[in-house]
N, C-alpha and C positions, 0 to 999 in steps of 0.2 A: 577571669576565673575559669571559664569554659571557652575553648576554641575548637570549632569544628571546621575542618578543611577538606573541601572537595570530596565529600563522601558519596559513594554509590551504594545503594542497598537494594537487594533483590529478594523476592519470594519465588524461589525456583527460577524460571526463565523470565519472570515478570519484574521489571525494574520499578521500584517504589519511590526511590529517591535518586535524583540525578545531579551530581556535582554540587551538592548542597554545602554551603559555608555559612557560618554565623558565629557570633561571639556573645558572651554574657559577662558583664563586669560585676565585681563585688557590690552587693547592695541593691542591684537592679531588680525590677520586675520586667521580664521580657516576654512578650506574647507572640504566639504563633497562631495565625488565623488562616482559614482556607475552607473550602467546601469539603463535603464527604469524599473520601478517597484521595485527598490531596497529598497525604503522606505525613500528616501531623503526628498521629500516634506512632507510626513507624519511626519517626525521628526520636521520640522519647524512648521507645524500646531500644533503639540503637545506643543512645546515650547511657542507658542503664544496663547494657550488656546482654539483653535478651536476644537481640539481633546483632550480627556482625557485618560491618561494611565490607563490600567486595574490594573497594579501593578507597583511598582517602584516609584521614586520621582524626582522632579526637584527643584533646589534652585537657586535663583539669588541674589547675594551679601549677602548670608547667610539667605535669606528669603525663606521659603517654598512657591513655587508658584504652586504646584501640584493641578490641578483642579480649579485654579483661573480663573475667567471670563476674556475674552480677553481684555475688556476695563481696567480692573484693572492691567493686565500685561503691557499694554501700560503706565498706570500711574506709574508703578514700574520702567519703563525705558527701555522697549524692544519694538522695532517697526519692522514690518514685511512688506517687499516689495514682494508681492506674485508672483508665477509663472503666466505668461500670463498678467502681469502688473496690471490688474483689476482696471484701472482708471475709473472714472465716465465719460463715453464718451459723455454724453449729457450736460456736464458742461464745462466751460472754464478752461484754464490752471490755472488762478488765483483762481477760485472757488475750484479746486482740491487741491491746496496748502492750502487754508483756511481750508478745511475739515481735512487736516492732523494735524491741530492744534485744532481740535474740543474739546479736553479735557482740553485745556489750558485756563486760564483766566487772564494771565499777559498782560502787555502793550507792549510786544516786538514781537508780532506776525507779524506785518507789516514789522518790521526790518528783521525778519527771512525769510519772503517771498522775500524781496529784496535780501537777501543773497543767497537764493536758485536760484534766477534768475542771480545773479552774477556768481554762480558756473556753471549754465547751461544757457549760453547766448541765446541759441535757444528758451528757454522758455520765455525769455523776449520779443523776437521778435514775439512770438505767444500768448502773455499773455491773450488776449481777445478771442482767437480762440477756437472754440469747440474742445476739446481734442480728440474726436473720429476721427477727420479729419487729425490728425498728423501722421507722419511716425512711424514705429515700434521703431526706435531708439529714437525719440523724446518722444514717450510715455513711454519708459523705463526710460529716464531721469526724466520725470514727476513723475513716480512711486517712484523713489529713492528720489527725492526732497520732495514729499508728506510724505514719511516715515520719513524723517529727521525733518519734521515740528513739531513732538511731542518732539523734543530734546532728542532722546533716548541715552542711554549709550551703548546699544547693538543693532546693526542693523542686522536683518535677511534678506538675499538676496536669493531669490529662482529663479534660472536660469536667471540671468540678461542678458545673451548674447543670449538667445534662439531666433532663427529666424532672427538674425541680419546679415547684410552683414559684411565681414571680417574687413573692415575699421572701422565700428561702434563697432564691438567686441573689437577692440583695444582701442577705445575711452571709452567704458564702463569700461573696466578693469583699465584704467588710472584714471577714476573717482573713482573707488573703492579704489585705492591706495591713491588718494588725500583725500578722506573722512577718511581713516584710519590715515593718517598723521595729519589730523586736530583733532584727538583725539577720534575717534569712534572705538569701538571694533566691529568686523564684523564676523558673521558666514554665510558663503556663500555655497549654493548648486549649483553645476555646472556639466553639462554633458561634457563641454569643459574642460576635466580633465587637459590637458597640461597647458592651460592658468591659471586655478585655482591653480594648484600646483606651478606654477612659482611665484605667488604673496603671497601664503600662508606661514605663519610662521609654522603652523602645519596642518595636515590633517588626515581624517579618510576615510576608504573605507567601504561602505555598500554593502552587497550582500544579497539579499532576506531577508532583515530585520535584518541582523546581522552585527556587526562591525567585519571585518575580518583582517584589517590591520590599523595601525596608525603610525605616525611618523612625522618628519619635511617635509615640502614641497619638499626640495631637496632630502631627503631620498626616498620618494615615487616616485619622478621623475626617480630616478636611479634604483628602484626596478624592477627586471626582470618580476615578476608577474603582476605588475601594467602596465609596458610597453606593455606586450603582450595583456592584457585584455582591457586597456583603452587608450593607447597612440599610437596605430597603429604600434605595433612591437617593 
């Protein structure tokens, strides 16, 4: 579904990704783990068109998307739930979900809003509430729900558990599994490496902009180097 080949990405003169290659197959959950500053969020921003690689290429379902504008990448079938949630805090829950479908012109938008609220019942309880007044966990549910409103085939999730209480972390990861079981392919960036590897079919480890390890989630959970660096021993 997604193939990234040898991309180099820079912020000015500073190289953030170095010769990175990876693939995502239809139906998978693929995790990207690594420490702060490893390039994880940069990778997702590059896939969604916010950043452009200086070299290398990206293709989605066989279509070259290298350098494509973000809104065209959404049209192609990729949606991004960014780090920090980035919801429209001065708008209601309902309005945020509507904006997730901004590029659509079909007659099923309202149906999908109701489906999002079925998936996240707390959003239904707060449908008219200003989204900036909600808890972090509720805002994360809204960010994922908004990303799903474009009906993506590939969902990019950037640090969905960041800053959440442990019980909400479990709830968010259960949601990720449910979304995947419903047919969505997911590429997830997570600092909570243990939880990410538990649900991932495959995973990659990024260190200072380089892919240094890859394998199944179970393989990386058992890898001594991964245990020492990311799993607390």
